[in-house]
Kinemage of the C-alpha trace (Angstrom):
@kinemage 1
@onewidth
@group {chain A} dominant
@subgroup {mainchain}
@vectorlist {calphas} color= white
{ca met a 1} P 0.819 -16.879 22.241
{ca leu a 2} L 2.717 -15.255 24.538
{ca ile a 3} L 5.037 -12.706 23.534
{ca arg a 4} L 7.145 -11.089 26.891
{ca asn a 5} L 10.186 -8.974 27.308
{ca val a 6} L 9.479 -6.788 24.055
{ca arg a 7} L 8.974 -2.852 23.870
{ca ile a 8} L 5.799 -2.031 22.103
{ca ala a 9} L 4.650 0.257 19.742
{ca ser a 10} L 1.589 -0.176 19.691
{ca met a 11} L 0.866 3.045 16.882
{ca leu a 12} L -2.499 3.705 18.842
{ca pro a 13} L -3.220 7.503 19.663
{ca ser a 14} L -1.270 8.122 22.763
{ca asp a 15} L 0.470 10.386 25.055
{ca ser a 16} L 3.664 8.267 24.614
{ca pro a 17} L 5.232 8.466 20.796
{ca tyr a 18} L 4.736 5.726 18.918
{ca gly a 19} L 2.136 4.545 21.797
{ca ser a 20} L 4.723 2.667 23.218
{ca ile a 21} L 5.197 0.243 26.443
{ca ala a 22} L 8.728 0.003 27.398
{ca asp a 23} L 8.604 -3.698 29.175
{ca gly a 24} L 5.444 -5.203 27.381
{ca ile a 25} L 3.472 -8.084 27.253
{ca val a 26} L 1.491 -9.050 24.092
{ca gly a 27} L -1.276 -12.405 24.462
{ca val a 28} L -2.628 -14.219 22.013
{ca arg a 29} L -5.679 -16.500 21.399
{ca gly a 30} L -6.159 -17.928 17.953
{ca asp a 31} L -5.622 -14.832 15.220
{ca ile a 32} L -6.742 -11.906 17.710
{ca ile a 33} L -4.449 -9.927 20.116
{ca glu a 34} L -5.949 -10.884 23.607
{ca trp a 35} L -4.216 -8.406 25.859
{ca val a 36} L -1.717 -5.688 25.717
{ca gly a 37} L 0.386 -3.842 28.376
{ca ser a 38} L 3.057 -3.974 31.027
{ca ala a 39} L 4.701 -6.820 32.557
{ca asp a 40} L 4.164 -5.523 36.073
{ca his a 41} L 0.388 -5.775 35.284
{ca glu a 42} L 0.501 -9.031 33.468
{ca pro a 43} L -2.645 -11.219 33.754
{ca glu a 44} L -1.876 -14.440 35.839
{ca ala a 45} L -4.427 -16.590 34.168
{ca met a 46} L -3.140 -16.066 30.858
{ca val a 47} L 0.494 -16.102 31.792
{ca ala a 48} L -0.700 -19.845 33.115
{ca ser a 49} L -2.437 -20.566 30.399
{ca ala a 50} L 0.360 -19.575 27.808
{ca val a 51} L 1.197 -22.740 25.282
{ca arg a 52} L 3.866 -20.826 23.531
{ca val a 53} L 5.828 -17.397 25.002
{ca ile a 54} L 8.202 -15.986 22.794
{ca asp a 55} L 11.035 -14.315 24.871
{ca gly a 56} L 11.159 -10.773 22.472
{ca glu a 57} L 15.070 -10.131 23.961
{ca gly a 58} L 14.272 -6.156 24.602
{ca arg a 59} L 13.417 -5.937 20.728
{ca trp a 60} L 10.685 -3.558 19.179
{ca met a 61} L 7.665 -4.831 18.419
{ca thr a 62} L 5.172 -3.050 15.501
{ca pro a 63} L 1.774 -4.211 13.709
{ca gly a 64} L 3.141 -6.040 10.868
{ca leu a 65} L 3.426 -3.302 8.149
{ca ile a 66} L 0.758 -2.660 5.348
{ca asp a 67} L 1.811 -1.394 1.986
{ca cys a 68} L -1.012 -0.267 0.678
{ca his a 69} L -0.402 1.165 -2.750
{ca thr a 70} L 1.243 -1.286 -5.178
{ca his a 71} L 1.448 -2.826 -8.582
{ca leu a 72} L 2.733 -6.392 -7.976
{ca val a 73} L 1.591 -8.224 -10.431
{ca phe a 74} L 3.404 -7.437 -13.928
{ca gly a 75} L 5.129 -8.892 -16.871
{ca gly a 76} L 8.803 -7.495 -17.981
{ca asn a 77} L 10.313 -4.279 -16.699
{ca arg a 78} L 11.575 -1.470 -17.842
{ca ala a 79} L 15.186 -0.614 -17.073
{ca asn a 80} L 15.455 0.607 -20.775
{ca glu a 81} L 13.128 3.241 -19.846
{ca phe a 82} L 15.258 4.267 -16.779
{ca glu a 83} L 17.656 4.358 -18.898
{ca met a 84} L 16.158 6.891 -21.138
{ca arg a 85} L 15.034 9.183 -18.314
{ca leu a 86} L 18.423 9.812 -17.500
{ca ala a 87} L 19.159 11.315 -20.757
{ca gly a 88} L 16.741 13.215 -20.471
{ca ala a 89} L 13.213 11.893 -21.345
{ca thr a 90} L 10.319 13.325 -19.296
{ca tyr a 91} L 7.773 10.362 -17.971
{ca glu a 92} L 5.210 11.523 -19.907
{ca glu a 93} L 7.424 11.774 -23.142
{ca ile a 94} L 8.117 8.622 -22.540
{ca ala a 95} L 4.211 7.585 -22.449
{ca arg a 96} L 3.446 9.672 -25.169
{ca ala a 97} L 5.676 7.172 -27.446
{ca gly a 98} L 4.153 4.288 -26.144
{ca gly a 99} L 6.346 3.695 -23.499
{ca gly a 100} L 5.832 3.948 -19.910
{ca ile a 101} L 2.442 1.987 -18.900
{ca ile a 102} L 1.870 0.682 -22.408
{ca ser a 103} L 4.924 -1.251 -22.464
{ca thr a 104} L 4.256 -2.978 -19.565
{ca val a 105} L 0.856 -3.620 -20.856
{ca thr a 106} L 2.466 -5.456 -23.559
{ca ala a 107} L 4.887 -7.869 -21.819
{ca thr a 108} L 1.777 -8.778 -19.145
{ca arg a 109} L -0.336 -9.557 -21.781
{ca thr a 110} L 1.961 -11.875 -23.295
{ca ala a 111} L 2.672 -13.572 -20.118
{ca ser a 112} L 1.237 -16.144 -18.643
{ca glu a 113} L -1.019 -16.759 -15.206
{ca gln a 114} L 1.888 -19.027 -13.946
{ca ser a 115} L 5.191 -16.590 -15.157
{ca leu a 116} L 2.977 -13.379 -13.476
{ca phe a 117} L 2.579 -15.231 -10.301
{ca ser a 118} L 6.287 -16.966 -9.812
{ca ser a 119} L 7.602 -13.488 -10.526
{ca ala a 120} L 5.039 -11.760 -8.185
{ca glu a 121} L 5.951 -14.266 -5.286
{ca leu a 122} L 9.305 -13.465 -5.465
{ca arg a 123} L 8.887 -9.999 -5.088
{ca leu a 124} L 6.404 -10.349 -2.594
{ca lys a 125} L 8.342 -12.613 -0.438
{ca glu a 126} L 10.830 -10.013 0.090
{ca met a 127} L 8.326 -7.306 1.654
{ca met a 128} L 7.442 -10.255 3.532
{ca arg a 129} L 10.794 -10.555 5.379
{ca his a 130} L 10.680 -6.602 5.674
{ca gly a 131} L 7.286 -7.104 8.227
{ca val a 132} L 4.603 -6.817 5.680
{ca thr a 133} L 2.054 -8.741 6.656
{ca thr a 134} L -0.879 -6.592 4.653
{ca val a 135} L -0.571 -5.564 1.072
{ca glu a 136} L -2.724 -3.939 -1.602
{ca ile a 137} L -2.117 -5.318 -5.313
{ca lys a 138} L -3.386 -3.361 -8.677
{ca ser a 139} L -4.135 -4.674 -11.819
{ca gly a 140} L -4.101 -2.139 -14.467
{ca tyr a 141} L -0.974 -3.747 -17.172
{ca gly a 142} L -4.078 -5.522 -19.112
{ca leu a 143} L -6.329 -2.686 -20.088
{ca asp a 144} L -8.404 -5.639 -21.814
{ca val a 145} L -10.882 -7.905 -19.643
{ca glu a 146} L -9.078 -10.970 -19.840
{ca thr a 147} L -5.589 -9.604 -18.470
{ca glu a 148} L -6.951 -7.182 -16.251
{ca leu a 149} L -8.974 -10.676 -14.595
{ca arg a 150} L -5.729 -12.685 -15.034
{ca met a 151} L -3.544 -10.215 -12.937
{ca leu a 152} L -6.079 -9.962 -10.381
{ca arg a 153} L -6.289 -13.603 -10.004
{ca val a 154} L -2.659 -14.303 -9.492
{ca ala a 155} L -3.388 -11.328 -6.432
{ca arg a 156} L -5.536 -13.904 -5.349
{ca gln a 157} L -3.827 -16.703 -5.632
{ca leu a 158} L -0.658 -14.952 -3.793
{ca gly a 159} L -2.742 -14.073 -0.809
{ca glu a 160} L -4.116 -17.849 -0.727
{ca arg a 161} L -0.943 -19.517 -1.169
{ca leu a 162} L 1.186 -17.605 0.948
{ca pro a 163} L 0.528 -16.274 4.390
{ca ile a 164} L 0.102 -12.277 3.915
{ca thr a 165} L -3.298 -10.927 3.355
{ca val a 166} L -3.995 -9.257 -0.325
{ca ser a 167} L -6.403 -6.651 -1.199
{ca thr a 168} L -7.346 -6.530 -4.680
{ca thr a 169} L -7.879 -3.251 -6.763
{ca leu a 170} L -9.326 -3.063 -9.964
{ca leu a 171} L -7.471 -0.205 -12.038
{ca gly a 172} L -8.560 -0.653 -15.208
{ca ala a 173} L -8.751 3.035 -16.451
{ca his a 174} L -5.064 2.987 -15.823
{ca ala a 175} L -3.962 3.750 -19.556
{ca val a 176} L -5.908 4.060 -22.559
{ca pro a 177} L -4.882 0.609 -24.696
{ca pro a 178} L -3.466 1.349 -28.185
{ca glu a 179} L -6.458 -0.449 -29.958
{ca phe a 180} L -8.793 2.202 -28.331
{ca lys a 181} L -6.274 4.966 -29.238
{ca thr a 182} L -8.926 6.957 -31.316
{ca asn a 183} L -11.728 5.574 -29.032
{ca arg a 184} L -11.133 6.556 -25.320
{ca ala a 185} L -15.352 6.951 -24.594
{ca gly a 186} L -15.258 3.389 -25.750
{ca tyr a 187} L -12.600 2.132 -23.273
{ca val a 188} L -14.180 3.819 -20.841
{ca asp a 189} L -17.477 2.084 -21.716
{ca leu a 190} L -15.645 -1.203 -21.382
{ca val a 191} L -14.298 -0.459 -18.350
{ca cys a 192} L -17.653 0.779 -16.854
{ca gly a 193} L -19.492 -1.973 -17.884
{ca glu a 194} L -18.222 -5.524 -18.604
{ca met a 195} L -14.799 -5.317 -16.715
{ca ile a 196} L -15.909 -3.929 -13.302
{ca glu a 197} L -18.859 -6.246 -13.868
{ca arg a 198} L -17.042 -9.645 -14.485
{ca ala a 199} L -14.780 -8.694 -12.005
{ca ala a 200} L -16.637 -8.044 -9.376
{ca thr a 201} L -19.119 -10.698 -10.068
{ca ala a 202} L -15.646 -13.119 -10.157
{ca gly a 203} L -15.157 -11.636 -6.401
{ca leu a 204} L -11.866 -10.512 -8.155
{ca val a 205} L -12.032 -6.967 -6.750
{ca asp a 206} L -11.931 -5.378 -3.606
{ca ala a 207} L -12.147 -1.997 -4.558
{ca val a 208} L -11.212 0.137 -7.637
{ca asp a 209} L -8.955 2.890 -8.613
{ca ala a 210} L -8.356 5.290 -11.501
{ca phe a 211} L -5.916 7.160 -12.770
{ca cys a 212} L -7.028 10.873 -13.196
{ca glu a 213} L -3.882 12.954 -14.738
{ca gly a 214} L -3.132 14.766 -18.532
{ca ile a 215} L -1.881 11.593 -19.493
{ca ala a 216} L -4.579 9.300 -18.460
{ca phe a 217} L -8.368 9.885 -17.891
{ca thr a 218} L -10.123 13.390 -16.905
{ca val a 219} L -12.264 13.810 -13.896
{ca asp a 220} L -15.433 13.269 -15.849
{ca glu a 221} L -13.874 10.384 -17.216
{ca cys a 222} L -12.788 8.849 -14.089
{ca ala a 223} L -16.103 9.962 -12.033
{ca arg a 224} L -17.722 7.465 -14.957
{ca val a 225} L -15.831 4.592 -13.219
{ca phe a 226} L -16.316 5.332 -9.847
{ca arg a 227} L -20.319 5.837 -10.747
{ca ala a 228} L -19.891 2.382 -12.053
{ca ala a 229} L -17.808 1.125 -9.264
{ca gln a 230} L -20.726 2.310 -6.621
{ca ala a 231} L -23.292 0.612 -8.470
{ca arg a 232} L -21.400 -2.650 -7.505
{ca gly a 233} L -20.887 -1.437 -3.962
{ca leu a 234} L -17.340 -1.579 -4.572
{ca pro a 235} L -15.182 1.244 -2.591
{ca leu a 236} L -12.605 3.657 -4.540
{ca arg a 237} L -9.637 4.833 -4.997
{ca leu a 238} L -7.702 7.280 -6.661
{ca his a 239} L -4.217 8.368 -8.202
{ca ala a 240} L -4.718 12.029 -7.810
{ca asp a 241} L -2.528 14.905 -8.547
{ca gln a 242} L 0.432 13.484 -9.325
{ca leu a 243} L 1.667 15.328 -12.413
{ca ser a 244} L -0.679 18.132 -12.149
{ca asp a 245} L -3.592 19.637 -10.312
{ca ser a 246} L -5.785 18.199 -12.323
{ca gly a 247} L -9.184 18.311 -9.715
{ca gly a 248} L -8.611 14.566 -8.170
{ca ala a 249} L -8.107 15.240 -4.665
{ca phe a 250} L -11.893 16.923 -5.001
{ca leu a 251} L -13.010 13.867 -7.234
{ca ala a 252} L -11.676 11.532 -4.753
{ca ala a 253} L -13.201 13.782 -1.983
{ca ala a 254} L -16.879 13.814 -3.526
{ca ser a 255} L -16.928 10.521 -4.411
{ca ala a 256} L -16.402 9.501 -0.522
{ca ala a 257} L -13.041 7.459 -2.181
{ca arg a 258} L -10.899 5.763 0.867
{ca ser a 259} L -7.413 7.386 -0.553
{ca ala a 260} L -5.995 10.118 -3.139
{ca asp a 261} L -2.939 8.752 -3.522
{ca his a 262} L 0.393 10.482 -5.267
{ca val a 263} L -1.231 14.145 -4.374
{ca glu a 264} L 1.622 15.985 -4.979
{ca tyr a 265} L -0.045 18.646 -7.008
{ca thr a 266} L -3.261 18.783 -4.283
{ca ser a 267} L -4.068 22.028 -3.719
{ca glu a 268} L -4.943 23.837 -0.017
{ca thr a 269} L -8.971 23.506 -0.920
{ca gly a 270} L -8.267 19.666 -2.268
{ca ala a 271} L -6.457 18.903 1.240
{ca lys a 272} L -9.605 20.315 2.595
{ca ala a 273} L -11.918 18.336 0.639
{ca met a 274} L -10.453 15.934 1.690
{ca ala a 275} L -10.126 16.557 5.204
{ca gly a 276} L -13.823 16.710 5.551
{ca ala a 277} L -14.207 13.694 3.326
{ca gly a 278} L -12.333 11.772 5.473
{ca thr a 279} L -10.454 10.574 2.173
{ca thr a 280} L -6.260 9.709 3.334
{ca ala a 281} L -3.432 11.091 1.409
{ca val a 282} L -1.296 8.350 0.218
{ca leu a 283} L 2.226 9.338 -0.543
{ca leu a 284} L 4.323 7.421 -3.100
{ca pro a 285} L 7.819 8.678 -1.990
{ca gly a 286} L 9.612 6.130 -4.196
{ca ala a 287} L 7.769 7.496 -7.585
{ca tyr a 288} L 8.616 10.908 -6.763
{ca leu a 289} L 12.310 9.606 -6.569
{ca phe a 290} L 12.617 7.462 -9.306
{ca leu a 291} L 10.698 10.301 -11.815
{ca ala a 292} L 13.113 13.089 -10.738
{ca glu a 293} L 10.169 15.331 -9.420
{ca lys a 294} L 10.685 18.359 -8.401
{ca lys a 295} L 6.648 19.303 -6.314
{ca lys a 296} L 6.148 17.449 -3.269
{ca pro a 297} L 2.890 16.728 -1.622
{ca pro a 298} L 1.607 19.628 0.905
{ca val a 299} L 2.142 17.462 4.067
{ca ala a 300} L 2.134 20.563 6.175
{ca thr a 301} L -0.754 21.251 4.721
{ca phe a 302} L -2.137 17.615 5.404
{ca arg a 303} L -1.036 18.530 8.994
{ca glu a 304} L -3.102 21.644 9.632
{ca tyr a 305} L -6.206 20.084 8.315
{ca gly a 306} L -5.751 16.682 9.634
{ca val a 307} L -5.958 14.487 6.675
{ca pro a 308} L -4.309 11.502 7.236
{ca met a 309} L -1.109 10.499 5.565
{ca ala a 310} L -0.516 6.724 4.399
{ca val a 311} L 2.881 5.318 3.184
{ca ala a 312} L 3.472 3.239 0.453
{ca ser a 313} L 5.943 1.449 -1.908
{ca asp a 314} L 3.833 2.275 -5.343
{ca met a 315} L 6.139 -1.314 -6.131
{ca asn a 316} L 5.605 -0.999 -10.000
{ca pro a 317} L 8.387 -1.644 -12.761
{ca gly a 318} L 8.296 1.739 -14.270
{ca ser a 319} L 8.366 4.747 -11.576
{ca ser a 320} L 8.798 3.440 -8.479
{ca pro a 321} L 10.414 -0.414 -8.134
{ca val a 322} L 11.189 -0.192 -4.674
{ca gly a 323} L 10.596 -3.562 -3.099
{ca ser a 324} L 11.236 -2.574 0.720
{ca pro a 325} L 8.419 -0.728 2.776
{ca leu a 326} L 11.206 0.566 4.795
{ca val a 327} L 12.696 2.548 2.117
{ca ala a 328} L 9.665 4.303 1.329
{ca met a 329} L 9.671 5.520 4.993
{ca asn a 330} L 13.208 6.216 4.947
{ca leu a 331} L 12.146 8.385 1.320
{ca ala a 332} L 8.896 9.956 2.799
{ca cys a 333} L 11.384 11.106 6.034
{ca val a 334} L 14.131 12.560 4.040
{ca leu a 335} L 12.279 13.555 0.913
{ca phe a 336} L 8.309 14.790 1.353
{ca gly a 337} L 9.642 15.888 5.398
{ca leu a 338} L 7.855 13.054 7.591
{ca thr a 339} L 8.763 12.445 10.707
{ca pro a 340} L 10.101 8.642 11.983
{ca glu a 341} L 6.761 8.303 13.900
{ca glu a 342} L 4.891 9.528 11.037
{ca ala a 343} L 6.067 7.379 8.485
{ca leu a 344} L 5.713 3.980 10.595
{ca ala a 345} L 1.947 5.459 11.115
{ca gly a 346} L 1.680 5.933 7.476
{ca met a 347} L 2.687 2.123 7.345
{ca thr a 348} L 0.649 0.785 9.672
{ca arg a 349} L -2.637 2.556 11.298
{ca asn a 350} L -2.979 5.262 8.751
{ca ala a 351} L -2.961 2.411 6.399
{ca ala a 352} L -5.510 0.118 7.567
{ca pro a 353} L -8.542 2.246 6.801
{ca val a 354} L -7.140 2.771 2.867
{ca leu a 355} L -8.217 -1.241 2.793
{ca gly a 356} L -10.924 -1.001 4.708
{ca met a 357} L -9.786 -2.322 7.811
{ca arg a 358} L -9.542 0.404 10.194
{ca ser a 359} L -8.605 -1.054 13.781
{ca gln a 360} L -8.535 -4.641 12.237
{ca val a 361} L -4.758 -4.618 10.981
{ca gly a 362} L -1.764 -2.038 11.669
{ca val a 363} L -2.369 -1.044 15.592
{ca ile a 364} L -1.568 -3.489 18.568
{ca ala a 365} L -4.647 -3.490 20.491
{ca pro a 366} L -7.066 -6.122 22.328
{ca gly a 367} L -9.243 -7.613 19.385
{ca ala a 368} L -6.914 -6.361 16.855
{ca arg a 369} L -5.441 -9.418 14.192
{ca ala a 370} L -2.209 -10.668 15.790
{ca asp a 371} L -0.215 -9.318 12.617
{ca leu a 372} L 3.351 -8.724 14.743
{ca ala a 373} L 7.114 -7.946 13.525
{ca leu a 374} L 9.950 -8.151 16.110
{ca trp a 375} L 12.627 -5.358 15.211
{ca asp a 376} L 16.206 -5.987 15.997
{ca val a 377} L 16.634 -2.084 16.836
{ca asp a 378} L 17.109 0.421 19.723
{ca his a 379} L 14.238 3.014 18.713
{ca pro a 380} L 11.780 2.531 16.586
{ca ala a 381} L 12.633 5.732 14.720
{ca glu a 382} L 15.291 3.356 12.860
{ca leu a 383} L 13.140 1.695 11.096
{ca ser a 384} L 13.283 4.827 8.926
{ca tyr a 385} L 16.788 5.964 9.529
{ca trp a 386} L 18.692 3.099 8.086
{ca leu a 387} L 18.425 3.221 4.177
{ca gly a 388} L 19.506 -0.474 3.100
{ca gly a 389} L 19.497 -3.945 5.531
{ca asn a 390} L 16.156 -5.559 7.219
{ca pro a 391} L 16.402 -5.537 10.966
{ca cys a 392} L 12.915 -7.823 10.664
{ca gln a 393} L 13.507 -10.533 13.028
{ca val a 394} L 10.331 -12.143 13.194
{ca val a 395} L 6.816 -11.998 11.924
{ca ile a 396} L 3.643 -13.555 12.658
{ca arg a 397} L 0.534 -12.992 11.089
{ca gly a 398} L -2.944 -14.081 11.947
{ca gly a 399} L -0.913 -15.378 15.731
{ca glu a 400} L 1.277 -17.661 13.610
{ca val a 401} L 4.710 -16.999 13.456
{ca val a 402} L 5.389 -16.682 9.796
{ca his a 403} L 9.040 -15.752 8.987
{ca thr a 404} L 12.098 -15.715 11.396
{ca ala a 405} L 15.641 -14.303 10.017
{ca pro a 406} L 18.574 -16.790 9.601
{ca ala a 407} L 21.068 -16.447 12.737
{ca thr a 408} L 24.135 -14.695 11.888
């Protein structure tokens, strides 16, 4: 495949903003990018041997977007809690009254595998139409072994049946279920034992996450979950410092976790620890907006210490019902002060290592997988600028065109 007449935002570190190439050509062999460069230097043999040529008509091409933090599989919704928050109730008050995560747990436990798949498929297809070629999907709304495994099976099936790469994360330590209300230690034992063991043995899990917060699990409890995951050779993620400086960033760094996510309350020393450990800060502005939070992540501090910043939708029914990666990018700029280039890097180059895919996806470079998106914009900053709408024209995943926008 030869893609020509495109302006390329390679997202490689470069003296040029966005790693851009003004009049570019991308050559693809199989599912791998073979050549990237200016039309002035196109290799004649590659051009002559192309079996398919796509004319980009001067549009911008970026790497396929990577949404590295979602809770895409769930039952029901929590529109009623949205009304409660608008009436003045806080996220913590709703959670402690039996709402929040637990209300979605109830709906998810009673949902069939097919109904979970069907509802998640609709949400995922919408993301794909917005340029997403790789997505992470967490469990965490089962909080018992069988439902957690069912959620992970659905996530795997989505990746098998749709032309998108799905990375799965076990989030058993998301909340304490009602049946363990008086036996927290027993639930942590279940997560660290049977839940992780069965998920790993069945090949359903690519990483393990935990929610380190006052309304969820302590640093010590999350550390136990991490040790159990590491014993099975599973990479680590952490919901950290969302509602308080709970020490999550330090735990993530000390455990060599791939990411600390949310990080609104992360301190300067926590950020410094993340930098030393190579832990990525995953910013989730949808949750910040939807919960009307006031404390912003320390973006300037992350920049100062060189902490990579990814951006994700946090798609979930309670705190971030955000189905568009472009909305997440806009919010990251408007609410957190990222530049449009930082926001796009957060959905491409910086998101890839969070899923263990550094250099495989998230950049347009020889040797990377041919996951690409073609946009009808005059400048890549527009991907963060427009709030609403969808300028994505073509999505290519693994060298195959998987979406073309309808002609207008």
